[in-house]
C-alpha angles and dihedrals in degrees: 000000000000141000123212145140121271134186125244090256090054090048094053091047088054092049091052092049090052092050097248109156117239088235087070103044097036087079092064122097113260115240144081120327135196106239123203110193115209132011114328133204119195111196102210130358131348110211122200093189116123093229097052128083125257118257089244120060095213092063098038094139103055119179112201102353149282137306121195112197094203138017120329122209119187116187090199135024135326103211152153131186104174140060118267094046118182121253120243124201117184114191092197138018125334122210123178143148092245150332122232115178126164100159141043112306125156108216125176123179118181096191133040124312123210131178142146096241132010120193129176131171115171136076100212098079143097115223120173123173108178094187133035121325107206130173136141088241129022120181119178117179138176096022091307096132116133115272091224138011108181096187134025124329103210136182139047097327133205110213094034093228127043136185093270137133087238132009123209104181110181089190088207111165110252094235087063091055112029131065111257091247089068096055132089118222088265093054099255126127115278104219096197092050090048092053092049095048094043093054091044092051092238123152117278102182132055114256 
């Protein structure tokens, strides 16, 4: 397992070796990336904000974003709240407590993605999940829906249909799934409360 900087040419060579079509990675920004080789576990949150440090000290000054050549497990949140968000490419499975994105990230996951809650609210993004995308709750607002879901989109989905190979919408009311602190008076998801609880590591789902 190692973490180091690579050039754009090295990144594209890696994508080709892993069988990632050019039609997928050509949408990424060209530049240097922080590469983590092997499976990675981030204990806590993984920020994609330009003004926050990387999860690995030896690549603290990332340029364009991160590539994980393996599975990535995040015990907390994957999030961004400002423009200029870092890209994240996971050449394996992604597991996390939740995703909260309100800006312009570029996220590509070649394997399956699982979380408790997924929330997106921005149209200037590039989100590709080539496997399943599963969460108890998925809320995509303001044209923020993923550009591709190659497997099954599963959970209580907003909108009810997504651009997925297969959709398994449980249609479970959010008050039956989420802790009361995450709900507005009308029973919808409170995005600010979600961000706060995600970063604090507080429960999102009812026991």
